[in-house]
C-alpha positions as CSV (number, residue, x, y, z in Angstrom):
1,M,-0.2,0.0,-0.1
2,E,2.8,2.5,0.8
3,R,4.6,1.4,-2.3
4,D,1.5,2.4,-4.1
5,A,1.0,6.1,-2.3
6,E,4.5,6.7,-3.4
7,H,4.0,6.0,-6.7
8,L,0.8,8.0,-7.1
9,K,3.0,11.0,-5.3
10,L,5.8,10.4,-7.6
11,L,3.5,10.4,-10.9
12,A,1.5,13.1,-9.6
13,L,5.1,15.5,-9.2
14,V,6.0,14.5,-12.7
15,Y,2.6,15.3,-13.9
16,Y,2.8,19.0,-12.5
17,I,6.5,19.3,-14.0
18,R,5.1,18.0,-17.5
19,G,2.3,20.0,-17.4
20,G,4.3,23.4,-16.8
21,I,7.0,22.5,-19.2
22,N,3.6,21.9,-22.1
23,A,2.5,25.3,-21.1
24,L,6.0,26.8,-21.2
25,F,6.7,25.5,-24.6
26,S,3.2,26.1,-26.2
27,C,4.1,29.8,-25.8
28,I,6.2,29.5,-28.8
29,F,2.9,30.2,-30.8
30,I,2.9,33.8,-29.5
31,I,5.3,34.1,-32.3
32,Y,2.9,33.2,-34.8
33,I,0.6,35.6,-33.3
34,V,2.7,38.3,-33.3
35,M,4.2,37.7,-36.8
36,G,0.4,37.9,-38.1
37,G,-0.3,41.1,-36.6
38,I,2.9,42.2,-38.0
39,F,1.7,41.1,-41.7
40,L,-1.5,42.8,-41.2
41,M,0.1,46.1,-40.6
42,V,2.2,46.1,-43.2
43,P,0.8,48.7,-45.9
44,Q,-0.4,46.9,-48.9
45,V,1.3,49.1,-52.0
46,S,0.0,48.5,-55.5
47,H,3.4,48.2,-57.0
48,N,4.2,45.1,-58.7
49,N,7.6,44.8,-57.0
50,N,6.2,44.6,-53.5
51,N,7.2,41.8,-51.7
52,A,5.0,42.2,-48.8
53,P,2.6,39.2,-47.8
54,P,-1.2,39.6,-48.1
55,A,-3.2,40.7,-45.3
56,V,-5.1,37.4,-45.5
57,M,-1.4,35.6,-44.4
58,G,-1.5,37.5,-41.6
59,L,-5.0,36.6,-40.7
60,I,-4.3,33.1,-41.1
61,F,-1.2,33.3,-38.8
62,M,-3.1,34.9,-35.8
63,I,-5.8,32.4,-36.0
64,L,-3.3,29.5,-36.6
65,G,-1.3,30.7,-33.7
66,S,-4.0,31.2,-31.3
67,A,-5.9,28.2,-31.8
68,L,-2.3,26.1,-31.1
69,L,-1.7,28.5,-28.4
70,V,-4.9,27.5,-26.8
71,V,-4.7,23.7,-27.7
72,G,-1.3,23.8,-25.9
73,W,-2.2,25.4,-22.8
74,S,-5.4,23.4,-22.4
75,I,-3.2,20.0,-22.7
76,A,-0.9,21.6,-20.2
77,G,-3.9,22.3,-17.9
78,L,-5.6,18.8,-18.2
79,T,-2.3,17.4,-17.5
80,I,-1.5,19.4,-14.2
81,Y,-5.1,19.1,-13.0
82,A,-4.6,15.1,-13.6
83,G,-1.4,15.5,-11.3
84,H,-3.6,17.1,-8.9
85,C,-6.4,14.2,-9.4
86,L,-3.6,11.6,-8.5
87,T,-2.5,13.6,-5.4
88,R,-6.2,13.4,-4.4
89,R,-6.6,10.2,-5.4
90,R,-9.8,10.6,-7.5
91,H,-10.9,10.4,-11.2
92,R,-9.0,7.7,-12.3
93,G,-10.6,7.4,-15.5
94,F,-9.7,10.9,-15.9
95,C,-6.3,10.4,-15.4
96,M,-5.8,7.4,-17.6
97,V,-7.3,9.7,-20.6
98,V,-4.6,12.1,-19.8
99,A,-2.2,9.7,-19.9
100,A,-3.2,8.5,-23.2
101,I,-3.1,12.1,-24.3
102,N,0.5,12.2,-23.1
103,C,1.6,9.2,-25.0
104,L,1.8,11.5,-28.0
105,F,4.2,13.5,-27.0
106,I,7.3,11.6,-28.0
107,P,9.3,10.5,-25.7
108,Y,9.0,11.9,-22.3
109,G,5.1,12.1,-22.4
110,T,5.2,8.2,-23.8
111,L,7.3,7.4,-20.8
112,L,4.7,9.1,-18.4
113,G,1.6,7.5,-20.2
114,V,2.8,4.1,-20.1
115,F,4.1,4.3,-16.4
116,S,0.7,5.9,-15.5
117,F,-1.1,3.1,-16.9
118,M,1.4,0.3,-15.2
119,V,0.9,2.3,-12.1
120,L,-3.2,2.7,-12.5
121,Q,-3.9,-0.5,-13.7
122,R,-2.8,-2.0,-10.2
123,P,-5.7,-3.7,-8.5
124,S,-4.3,-2.4,-5.3
125,V,-4.0,1.4,-6.8
126,Q,-8.1,1.0,-8.3
127,Q,-9.0,0.2,-4.3
128,L,-7.0,3.3,-3.3
129,F,-9.1,5.6,-5.9
130,D,-12.4,3.8,-4.6
131,Q,-11.7,4.5,-1.3
132,P,-14.3,7.1,0.1
133,G,-12.7,10.3,0.5
134,G,-9.8,10.2,-1.8
135,A,-6.4,10.6,-0.3
136,P,-5.8,10.3,3.7
């Protein structure tokens, strides 16, 4: 029982760290939002030798960058919340879904997802999640 509690505690810590790293790396998409804004602000000159990108490109960059930023931060938030659920020993199914999503992020997310499945599938860990009141 103590071994399972220690493994859940360690998994929760790694989920917190992984969620923070995901949130940090998702900020790279802010560059696309800024670049799209710059494309929109560049004056469109009707000369044939103009190399300025069309304004539609700026809009595409901003929409795509914003969407990817929201998706990245959402996955980071779900990962951090899964760490919280592991700490509280609640929502085992949700933790398994987030583990599956993290498997898409090779190599560290895959390792985290596989180890999560290994720990969460144990009958003794399932009993910890089934206890009323969650974590002691």
